[in-house]
C-alpha positions as CSV (number, residue, x, y, z in Angstrom):
1,M,23.6,21.3,52.1
2,M,24.8,18.2,51.0
3,S,28.3,17.1,51.4
4,G,30.6,18.1,48.7
5,M,28.3,21.0,47.5
6,K,29.6,24.3,47.6
7,S,27.3,27.5,48.1
8,K,26.9,29.8,45.0
9,R,28.1,33.3,45.8
10,K,25.7,35.9,44.7
11,F,27.2,38.4,42.2
12,H,27.4,42.0,43.1
13,N,24.6,44.3,41.4
14,F,25.6,46.6,38.7
15,S,24.4,49.4,40.7
16,R,27.3,49.2,43.1
17,Y,29.7,50.1,40.1
18,S,28.4,53.7,39.5
19,A,31.4,54.4,37.3
20,M,30.5,51.7,35.2
21,K,26.7,52.6,34.8
22,K,27.6,54.2,31.4
23,N,29.0,51.1,30.0
24,L,26.5,48.3,30.9
25,N,26.4,47.4,27.4
26,Q,30.0,46.4,27.5
27,L,29.6,44.6,31.1
28,W,26.6,42.4,29.9
29,A,28.4,41.4,26.7
30,H,31.3,40.4,28.6
31,L,29.2,38.4,31.0
32,I,27.5,36.7,28.0
33,V,30.7,35.8,26.4
34,K,32.3,34.6,29.5
35,E,29.5,32.5,30.5
36,L,29.3,30.7,26.8
37,V,33.0,30.0,27.3
38,S,32.5,28.3,30.6
39,K,29.8,26.2,28.9
40,G,32.3,25.1,26.1
41,I,31.1,27.6,23.5
42,N,34.6,29.3,22.8
43,T,34.2,29.7,19.0
44,F,32.3,32.8,17.7
45,S,31.3,33.2,13.9
46,L,31.1,36.9,13.6
47,S,29.8,39.5,11.1
48,P,30.8,43.2,11.3
49,G,28.0,45.7,12.3
50,S,27.6,48.7,14.8
51,R,24.7,47.5,17.2
52,S,26.8,44.4,17.9
53,T,29.7,46.3,18.9
54,A,29.7,45.3,22.6
55,L,29.4,41.6,21.7
56,T,32.2,41.6,19.2
57,A,34.4,43.6,21.5
58,A,33.8,41.1,24.1
59,V,34.8,38.1,22.2
60,A,37.9,39.9,20.8
61,L,38.8,40.7,24.6
62,N,38.5,37.4,25.8
63,P,41.5,35.2,25.8
64,D,39.7,32.1,25.7
65,A,37.3,32.9,22.7
66,Y,38.2,32.1,19.0
67,S,36.7,34.0,16.3
68,Y,36.0,33.8,12.7
69,M,35.0,37.1,11.0
70,H,33.1,37.0,7.7
71,Y,31.2,40.1,5.9
72,D,28.1,37.6,4.8
73,E,25.9,36.9,7.5
74,R,24.5,33.9,5.5
75,G,28.0,32.3,4.9
76,A,28.8,32.9,8.8
77,A,25.7,30.9,9.6
78,F,26.6,28.1,7.4
79,F,30.3,28.0,8.9
80,A,28.7,27.7,12.5
81,L,26.7,24.8,10.9
82,G,29.7,22.9,9.4
83,Y,31.5,23.7,12.7
84,A,28.9,22.1,14.9
85,R,28.5,19.3,12.8
86,A,32.4,18.4,13.4
87,T,32.4,19.1,17.0
88,H,28.8,18.4,18.1
89,K,28.7,21.8,19.8
90,P,27.2,25.1,18.7
91,A,29.7,28.1,17.7
92,A,27.8,31.1,18.5
93,L,26.8,33.7,15.7
94,I,26.9,37.3,16.6
95,C,25.3,39.9,14.2
96,T,23.9,43.5,13.9
97,S,20.4,44.2,13.7
98,G,18.0,44.5,10.4
99,S,18.1,42.3,7.5
100,A,21.5,40.7,8.8
101,V,19.5,38.6,11.4
102,A,17.2,37.3,8.3
103,N,20.3,36.1,6.4
104,Y,20.7,33.7,9.1
105,L,17.6,31.8,8.2
106,P,18.6,29.3,5.5
107,A,21.3,27.9,7.8
108,V,18.8,28.0,10.8
109,I,16.4,26.0,8.9
110,E,19.2,23.3,8.1
111,A,20.3,23.2,11.5
112,S,16.7,22.6,12.7
113,E,15.9,20.0,10.3
114,E,19.0,18.4,11.0
115,H,19.3,18.7,14.8
116,V,22.7,20.4,14.7
117,P,23.2,22.8,17.8
118,M,23.6,26.6,16.9
119,L,23.3,29.6,19.2
120,L,22.3,32.9,17.8
121,L,23.1,36.2,19.4
122,T,21.5,38.9,17.2
123,A,21.9,42.9,18.4
124,D,18.7,44.9,18.4
125,R,17.6,48.4,18.7
126,P,15.9,49.4,21.8
127,P,12.3,49.2,22.0
128,E,11.5,52.9,21.5
129,L,13.2,52.7,18.0
130,L,10.9,49.6,16.9
131,H,7.6,49.8,14.8
132,C,8.3,53.6,14.3
133,G,10.4,53.8,11.2
134,A,13.8,54.1,12.7
135,N,16.6,53.1,10.6
136,Q,18.0,49.4,10.3
137,A,15.1,48.4,13.0
138,I,13.0,45.6,12.1
139,K,11.0,43.0,13.8
140,Q,13.6,40.6,15.1
141,S,11.6,39.0,17.9
142,G,10.3,35.6,16.4
143,I,11.9,36.1,12.9
144,F,12.9,32.4,12.9
145,G,9.3,31.3,13.9
146,N,9.3,27.3,14.6
147,Y,12.8,26.8,13.1
148,V,14.4,27.5,16.5
149,R,14.0,25.4,19.7
150,T,13.4,28.6,21.7
151,A,13.6,32.2,21.4
152,L,14.7,34.3,24.2
153,E,15.0,38.3,24.6
154,L,17.7,40.1,26.7
155,P,16.4,43.5,27.1
156,C,18.6,46.6,26.9
157,P,21.1,46.5,29.9
158,D,19.9,48.2,32.9
159,E,21.3,48.6,36.5
160,E,18.0,47.2,37.9
161,I,18.7,44.0,36.3
162,S,20.9,41.6,37.9
163,P,23.7,39.9,36.3
164,E,22.3,36.7,37.4
165,Y,19.4,37.2,35.0
166,V,21.8,37.7,32.1
167,L,23.7,34.2,33.0
168,T,20.7,32.0,33.6
169,T,19.2,33.1,30.2
170,I,22.5,32.1,28.4
171,D,22.8,28.7,30.4
172,Q,19.2,28.1,29.3
173,A,20.0,29.1,25.7
174,H,22.8,26.7,25.8
175,Y,20.7,23.7,27.2
176,R,17.9,24.4,24.8
177,C,20.7,23.9,21.9
178,M,21.9,20.6,23.3
179,R,18.8,18.8,24.5
180,K,17.2,16.3,22.3
181,P,16.3,17.4,19.6
182,E,19.5,19.6,19.2
183,G,19.0,22.8,17.2
184,P,19.1,26.4,16.9
185,V,18.4,28.9,19.8
186,H,18.0,32.6,19.2
187,V,18.9,35.2,22.0
188,N,17.7,38.5,20.7
189,C,20.1,41.1,22.3
190,Q,18.7,45.0,22.7
191,F,21.4,47.7,22.9
192,R,21.1,51.6,23.4
193,E,23.6,53.9,22.6
194,P,26.7,54.5,23.4
195,L,27.9,51.2,21.6
196,A,31.2,51.8,21.6
197,P,33.4,50.1,24.5
198,H,34.8,52.9,26.9
199,L,36.0,50.7,29.7
200,S,39.4,49.4,29.6
201,P,40.2,45.6,29.6
202,D,41.7,45.9,33.2
203,E,38.3,47.6,34.7
204,V,36.4,44.9,32.8
205,K,38.4,42.1,34.4
206,A,38.1,43.7,37.9
207,Y,34.3,43.7,37.4
208,L,34.3,40.2,36.3
209,E,36.5,39.0,39.1
210,N,34.3,41.0,41.8
211,S,31.4,39.1,40.0
212,G,33.0,35.7,40.9
213,E,35.9,33.8,39.4
214,R,34.2,30.6,38.4
215,R,35.4,27.8,36.3
216,H,32.0,26.4,35.9
217,P,28.7,27.7,34.7
218,Y,26.3,29.7,36.8
219,T,23.5,27.0,36.1
220,Q,24.8,23.6,35.3
221,Y,22.1,21.7,33.5
222,H,22.3,17.7,33.0
223,L,21.1,16.4,29.8
224,P,19.1,13.2,29.9
225,K,19.9,10.0,28.1
226,T,17.0,8.0,26.8
227,Q,16.9,4.2,27.4
228,F,14.7,1.7,25.6
229,I,12.8,-0.6,28.4
230,G,11.4,-3.0,26.0
231,M,14.5,-4.8,25.0
232,E,13.5,-8.4,26.1
233,A,10.5,-8.4,23.8
234,L,12.7,-6.7,21.1
235,V,15.3,-9.5,21.5
236,E,12.7,-12.2,21.0
237,N,11.0,-10.4,17.9
238,L,14.4,-10.1,16.2
239,E,15.5,-13.7,16.9
240,A,12.1,-15.0,15.8
241,C,13.1,-13.4,12.2
242,K,15.6,-15.9,11.5
243,G,15.3,-17.3,8.0
244,Q,13.6,-14.4,6.8
245,R,14.6,-11.4,4.3
246,N,15.8,-9.0,6.8
247,L,17.6,-5.7,6.5
248,I,19.5,-3.1,8.7
249,I,19.5,0.5,7.4
250,A,22.2,2.7,8.8
251,G,21.1,6.3,8.2
252,E,23.1,9.4,9.5
253,L,25.2,8.4,12.3
254,R,27.3,11.4,13.9
255,N,29.9,9.9,15.9
256,S,32.1,6.8,16.1
257,E,30.7,5.3,19.0
258,D,27.3,5.0,17.3
259,Q,28.8,3.7,14.3
260,E,30.9,1.0,15.8
261,A,27.6,-0.2,17.9
262,V,25.7,-0.3,14.9
263,M,28.3,-2.2,13.0
264,A,28.8,-4.8,15.8
265,L,24.9,-5.2,16.2
266,A,25.0,-6.1,12.2
267,E,27.6,-8.4,12.6
268,K,25.7,-10.3,15.7
269,L,22.5,-10.5,13.6
270,Q,24.3,-11.4,10.1
271,W,21.5,-9.1,8.6
272,P,22.6,-7.4,5.6
273,L,23.3,-3.7,6.2
274,F,22.7,-1.0,3.8
275,P,24.9,2.0,5.1
276,D,24.0,5.5,3.6
277,V,26.8,7.8,2.8
278,T,26.3,9.8,5.8
279,S,26.4,6.9,8.4
280,G,30.4,6.6,8.6
281,L,30.0,2.9,7.7
282,R,29.6,3.4,3.6
283,L,33.2,4.4,3.0
284,G,36.3,2.4,4.3
285,N,34.4,-0.4,5.7
286,S,35.4,-4.1,4.7
287,S,32.7,-5.9,6.6
288,K,31.0,-8.5,4.6
289,V,27.7,-7.6,6.2
290,A,28.0,-4.0,4.7
291,I,26.3,-4.0,1.2
292,A,28.2,-1.0,-0.2
293,Y,26.4,-1.1,-3.6
294,F,23.1,-1.6,-2.6
295,D,21.5,1.3,-4.5
296,Q,22.7,-0.7,-7.6
297,L,21.5,-3.9,-6.4
298,L,17.8,-2.6,-6.1
299,L,18.0,-2.1,-9.9
300,S,18.1,-6.1,-10.2
301,L,16.6,-7.5,-7.0
302,E,13.6,-8.7,-8.8
303,S,16.2,-11.3,-10.2
304,L,17.5,-12.3,-6.8
305,S,15.7,-13.6,-4.1
306,S,15.4,-10.2,-2.3
307,A,12.9,-8.1,-4.2
308,S,11.2,-7.5,-0.7
309,F,12.5,-7.2,2.8
310,D,10.5,-9.0,5.6
311,N,11.8,-7.1,8.3
312,V,13.6,-3.7,8.5
313,L,15.6,-2.4,11.4
314,H,16.5,1.3,10.4
315,L,19.1,2.9,13.1
316,G,20.2,6.6,12.8
317,G,18.8,9.6,10.6
318,R,17.7,9.7,7.0
319,F,19.1,8.2,4.0
320,V,19.9,9.6,0.5
321,S,19.0,6.6,-1.8
322,K,15.8,7.5,-3.6
323,R,15.8,4.0,-4.9
324,L,15.7,2.3,-1.5
325,M,12.8,4.4,-0.6
326,K,10.8,3.7,-3.6
327,N,11.6,-0.1,-3.2
328,L,10.1,0.1,0.5
329,E,6.9,1.7,-0.8
330,K,6.5,-0.8,-3.4
331,H,7.2,-3.7,-1.4
332,P,6.1,-3.1,2.4
333,P,8.0,-4.8,5.1
334,K,6.1,-6.8,7.6
335,Q,7.7,-4.6,10.2
336,Y,9.7,-1.5,10.2
337,I,11.6,-0.7,13.1
338,A,13.2,2.7,13.4
339,V,15.4,3.8,16.2
340,K,16.5,7.4,16.6
341,D,17.8,9.5,19.6
342,H,15.0,12.1,19.6
343,P,11.2,12.0,19.4
344,M,10.4,14.0,16.2
345,R,8.6,12.4,13.4
346,H,10.6,11.1,10.3
347,D,8.6,8.6,8.3
348,P,8.3,9.8,4.7
349,T,7.1,6.3,3.4
350,H,4.5,6.1,6.2
351,L,5.6,2.5,7.0
352,I,7.2,2.5,10.3
353,S,5.8,0.0,12.8
354,Q,7.7,0.4,15.7
355,R,9.4,3.7,16.6
356,I,11.8,3.4,19.3
357,E,13.6,6.6,20.9
358,A,16.8,5.8,22.4
359,D,20.6,6.6,22.4
360,I,21.8,5.0,19.3
361,A,25.0,3.5,20.9
362,L,23.7,2.5,24.1
363,F,20.6,0.8,22.2
364,S,22.9,-1.1,19.9
365,K,25.3,-2.3,22.7
366,N,22.6,-3.5,24.9
367,L,20.8,-5.5,22.0
368,T,23.9,-6.8,20.7
369,M,24.7,-8.2,24.4
370,K,21.3,-9.9,24.6
371,L,21.3,-11.5,21.1
372,A,22.7,-14.9,20.3
373,Q,25.5,-14.9,17.4
374,A,23.7,-15.5,14.2
375,E,25.4,-17.4,11.4
376,S,25.5,-16.2,7.6
377,S,22.8,-17.1,5.4
378,P,22.4,-17.9,1.7
379,Y,20.4,-14.6,1.4
380,L,23.2,-12.4,2.7
381,E,25.9,-14.2,0.7
382,E,23.8,-13.5,-2.5
383,L,23.8,-9.7,-1.9
384,Q,27.5,-9.8,-1.0
385,W,28.2,-11.5,-4.5
386,A,26.0,-9.0,-6.2
387,S,27.6,-5.8,-4.5
388,D,31.3,-7.2,-5.3
389,K,30.0,-7.9,-9.1
390,V,29.0,-4.1,-9.1
391,E,32.0,-2.8,-7.6
392,G,34.2,-4.6,-10.0
393,L,31.8,-3.1,-12.9
394,I,32.1,0.4,-11.5
395,S,35.9,0.4,-10.8
396,E,36.5,-0.8,-14.4
397,D,34.5,2.2,-15.8
398,A,35.8,4.7,-13.6
399,A,39.4,4.2,-15.0
400,K,38.6,4.9,-18.5
401,E,37.7,8.5,-18.6
402,L,37.1,11.6,-16.3
403,G,33.3,11.9,-15.7
404,E,31.1,12.7,-12.9
405,L,31.2,9.1,-11.9
406,S,34.8,8.5,-11.8
407,I,35.4,12.1,-10.0
408,A,33.2,10.6,-7.0
409,H,35.2,7.1,-7.4
410,T,38.7,8.9,-7.6
411,I,38.2,11.1,-4.5
412,I,37.4,8.3,-2.2
413,S,40.1,6.2,-3.5
414,Q,42.5,9.0,-3.0
415,I,41.5,10.9,0.0
416,P,43.9,10.3,2.8
417,E,42.8,8.3,6.2
418,G,41.4,11.1,8.9
419,H,40.6,13.8,6.4
420,G,37.0,15.1,6.4
421,L,34.7,15.0,3.4
422,F,31.8,17.3,2.8
423,L,29.3,16.4,-0.1
424,G,27.2,18.9,-1.8
425,N,23.6,18.1,-2.8
426,S,21.9,17.0,-5.7
427,L,24.2,14.9,-8.0
428,S,27.3,15.2,-5.9
429,I,26.2,13.2,-2.5
430,R,24.4,10.6,-4.9
431,N,27.2,10.1,-6.9
432,V,29.5,9.2,-3.7
433,D,26.5,7.1,-2.3
434,M,26.0,5.0,-5.3
435,Y,29.4,4.7,-7.1
436,A,32.4,5.1,-4.3
437,P,34.6,2.3,-3.6
438,P,33.8,0.9,0.0
439,S,37.6,0.1,0.3
440,G,39.1,3.7,0.3
441,S,40.1,5.4,3.5
442,H,37.8,5.8,6.5
443,V,36.8,9.6,6.6
444,R,34.1,11.8,8.3
445,V,31.3,12.7,6.2
446,A,29.2,15.9,6.4
447,A,26.3,17.1,4.3
448,N,23.5,19.4,4.4
449,R,20.5,17.0,4.2
450,G,18.2,18.6,6.4
451,A,16.5,20.9,3.6
452,S,18.9,19.5,0.8
453,G,19.7,23.2,-0.5
454,I,22.6,24.1,-2.5
455,D,23.4,27.3,-0.4
456,G,26.1,27.6,2.2
457,N,28.1,24.7,0.9
458,I,31.5,26.5,0.8
459,A,31.0,28.0,4.1
460,A,29.7,24.8,5.7
461,A,32.9,22.9,4.3
462,C,35.2,25.2,6.0
463,G,33.3,25.2,9.2
464,F,33.6,21.5,9.0
465,A,37.3,21.8,8.5
466,A,37.7,24.3,11.3
467,G,35.8,22.0,13.6
468,L,37.7,18.7,12.8
469,R,40.8,20.5,12.9
470,R,41.9,18.3,9.9
471,P,41.9,18.8,6.2
472,V,38.8,18.7,4.2
473,T,37.8,18.0,0.7
474,A,34.4,19.6,-0.6
475,L,32.6,17.9,-3.7
476,I,30.1,20.4,-5.0
477,G,28.4,21.5,-8.2
478,D,28.9,24.5,-10.2
479,L,25.6,26.0,-9.0
480,A,26.4,25.2,-5.4
481,F,29.8,27.1,-5.9
482,L,28.1,29.9,-7.6
483,H,25.7,30.4,-4.8
484,D,28.3,30.6,-2.1
485,L,31.2,32.4,-4.0
486,N,31.8,35.0,-1.4
487,S,32.6,32.3,1.3
488,L,35.7,31.6,-0.6
489,A,37.4,34.1,1.9
490,Y,37.0,31.5,4.2
491,L,40.0,29.3,2.8
492,N,42.3,32.0,3.7
493,K,41.2,32.5,7.3
494,I,41.1,28.8,8.7
495,D,44.4,27.3,9.5
496,V,43.4,23.6,7.8
497,P,43.3,23.0,4.4
498,V,40.2,22.7,2.4
499,T,40.2,21.4,-1.4
500,I,37.1,22.2,-3.3
501,V,36.4,19.9,-6.0
502,V,33.8,21.7,-8.6
503,V,32.0,19.6,-11.1
504,N,31.4,22.2,-13.6
505,N,28.6,20.7,-15.9
506,S,27.4,24.4,-17.0
507,G,24.2,24.1,-15.2
508,G,21.7,22.0,-13.1
509,G,22.8,18.5,-14.2
510,I,20.1,16.6,-11.8
511,F,17.3,18.0,-14.0
512,H,18.6,15.9,-16.8
513,F,17.5,13.0,-14.7
514,L,14.0,14.3,-14.2
515,P,10.8,14.0,-16.3
516,V,11.0,17.7,-17.2
517,A,14.1,17.1,-19.3
518,D,11.7,16.0,-21.9
519,N,9.9,19.1,-22.4
520,E,12.7,20.7,-24.8
521,Q,10.6,23.8,-25.1
522,I,11.2,25.0,-21.3
523,F,13.8,22.7,-20.1
524,Q,17.0,24.2,-21.0
525,E,16.4,28.1,-19.8
526,Y,14.2,27.4,-17.0
527,F,15.6,24.4,-15.4
528,E,19.1,23.4,-16.6
529,T,20.0,27.1,-16.7
530,P,23.3,26.6,-18.7
531,H,26.3,29.0,-18.2
532,E,29.6,29.5,-19.7
533,I,31.3,30.4,-16.6
534,N,34.7,29.1,-15.5
535,F,36.1,29.5,-12.0
536,K,39.7,30.3,-12.5
537,A,39.1,34.0,-12.2
538,A,37.3,33.3,-8.7
539,A,40.6,31.3,-7.6
540,E,42.6,34.2,-8.5
541,L,40.3,36.8,-6.8
542,Y,40.6,35.2,-3.5
543,R,44.5,34.3,-4.3
544,L,43.7,30.4,-3.9
545,N,45.4,27.4,-6.0
546,Y,43.6,26.4,-9.0
547,A,43.9,23.3,-11.0
548,H,41.8,22.1,-14.2
549,P,42.6,18.8,-15.0
550,T,41.1,17.4,-18.1
551,E,42.1,13.6,-17.7
552,E,41.4,11.0,-15.2
553,D,45.0,10.2,-14.4
554,D,46.0,13.9,-14.2
555,F,43.2,14.6,-11.8
556,A,44.0,11.7,-9.4
557,G,47.7,12.7,-9.4
558,T,47.1,16.4,-8.7
559,Y,44.4,15.8,-6.1
560,R,46.8,13.4,-4.4
561,E,49.4,16.1,-4.6
562,F,47.0,18.7,-3.1
563,A,46.2,16.2,-0.1
564,E,49.9,15.5,0.7
565,K,51.1,18.9,0.8
566,G,48.1,20.5,2.5
567,Y,47.0,22.8,-0.1
568,S,43.7,24.6,-0.2
569,G,42.2,25.5,-3.5
570,I,39.8,24.9,-6.1
571,F,39.8,21.8,-8.7
572,E,37.5,22.9,-11.6
573,L,36.7,19.7,-13.6
574,K,34.4,20.3,-16.7
575,T,31.9,17.6,-17.5
576,Q,28.8,17.4,-19.7
577,S,25.5,16.6,-18.2
578,S,24.3,14.7,-21.2
579,D,27.2,12.4,-21.0
580,N,26.7,11.7,-17.3
581,V,23.0,10.7,-18.1
582,V,24.3,8.2,-20.9
583,K,27.0,7.2,-18.4
584,Q,24.5,6.2,-15.5
585,Y,21.8,4.3,-17.7
586,S,24.7,2.6,-19.5
587,I,26.1,1.3,-15.8
588,K,22.6,0.7,-14.8
589,N,21.9,-1.6,-17.9
590,V,25.3,-3.3,-17.4
591,C,24.5,-3.9,-13.7
592,I,21.0,-5.3,-14.6
593,T,22.4,-7.5,-17.5
594,T,25.1,-9.1,-15.2
595,L,22.9,-9.5,-12.1
596,N,20.2,-11.3,-14.0
597,K,22.8,-13.8,-15.1
598,P,22.2,-17.2,-13.1
599,I,24.3,-16.7,-9.9
600,A,23.6,-20.0,-7.7
601,S,27.0,-21.5,-8.8
602,E,28.9,-18.4,-8.0
603,V,27.4,-18.0,-4.6
């Protein structure tokens, strides 16, 4: 035996505890929960149900487990998704059998596409009740298809099956959640009746103590860390790009170490950095290499010297800007180097010439150390000048009246340092990405961009707040709000404030920017889907604070008061989609006109 290694004491078999044979469901469930807690998974997102009684009771009786109960499994799964975005570790989901399991699917898809860890413990009927028409019995095995990293089955508890089997199954499930690419793992747990717990807490504790009082997991997996071995050639390649039109794209970066390393690399190279709103480098970033308003600049790059980019270095996940994607498609770079920390393909433009799998922070730090310090270039200074011009235009316009652009601008200007920001899909995230000031607070940003759906936004925002342990502002649209209305219950269950800012433009505002808006015969009824709903009654239903400001100054002051006093509640801001379209095209034209003027004397 190696020095310092302790022998692993085998567990006692269940068969030695004859008095407990009738309560194997309870004992297995306690083993599962205890092992998860030992792995650091101490947060559970539960929904009520009978078949999952043993698992729920095990969570309730474990002093180191924290639980959030929600009656809607779809919302519970999105809550777990938001929690994992904040903590980088899964919250375990527990539900009963039948269609309850199917309600997890939208969040499972999002977690799979975005590489967010998620662990699903679904209770199931025993095999003799499957495929025979028994009540609340469906085929749960394989229900999530290819969207889970692996699907494991725990059979009905049996005294002939050792506890070690249960523990190693849970340890494998956790490992597959956390190994690159992270994602959801399904553990389907069959239980026979009786389902109600009969053992006292002391009896359960005695069994667990006899099974070995362990502070560490039964099987301890060690995650690999990928390193890039072609660094010398890459350094030579990048240094040969001097004097060319170079670009760094910062996609989603999930932690401060990645963000700081990417920022340091951009400063060393002195390449312009286009920071996506989910990168952590778009907001609260004063660096001169960060071109905050790059999306607006792409409207007018034909008038600058930067209509195309020779070399692109893309670090991290996907980006929001459709305009950037279209620019790259129209002007393909000579080389497009993408660096991601997983092996999955993400190349919707089919332009990537080099794909590097490496830990983002480690890769960026090593590359920064080997590169010589570059100097700024007229090309970079030109982009800086243009971005500053756009910032002045947008800030001036945002102060005039309350609208969808000014809402995004005000939130970023007023949100306190250290808070979290959750952005809904469609227009909400695009408005912040395009129009938010870079000079505001540095905040953690989350968004469900894997499948970019509007479902589960409220629940995900609440889970994000619970994981951050900090106040969160969620900016979402009215249809996303309606889609997840019952998740407002979470605002009274978590102990950190969540402010939901709902932009109510009476329907699907983003469709006004699509070609189908020109088809008056079908547009309004089938795409815009207008409604006359206001959300004050929803706030009253869930006993939440409610504000309905109608002026820009009123919104800014009330939002600031909510943030300072730690209120949870709802801001409903009424806008007109048609006004938003006019405003965006107006700003677009002003930007084009301004940036088309001679600029050499001002750079």
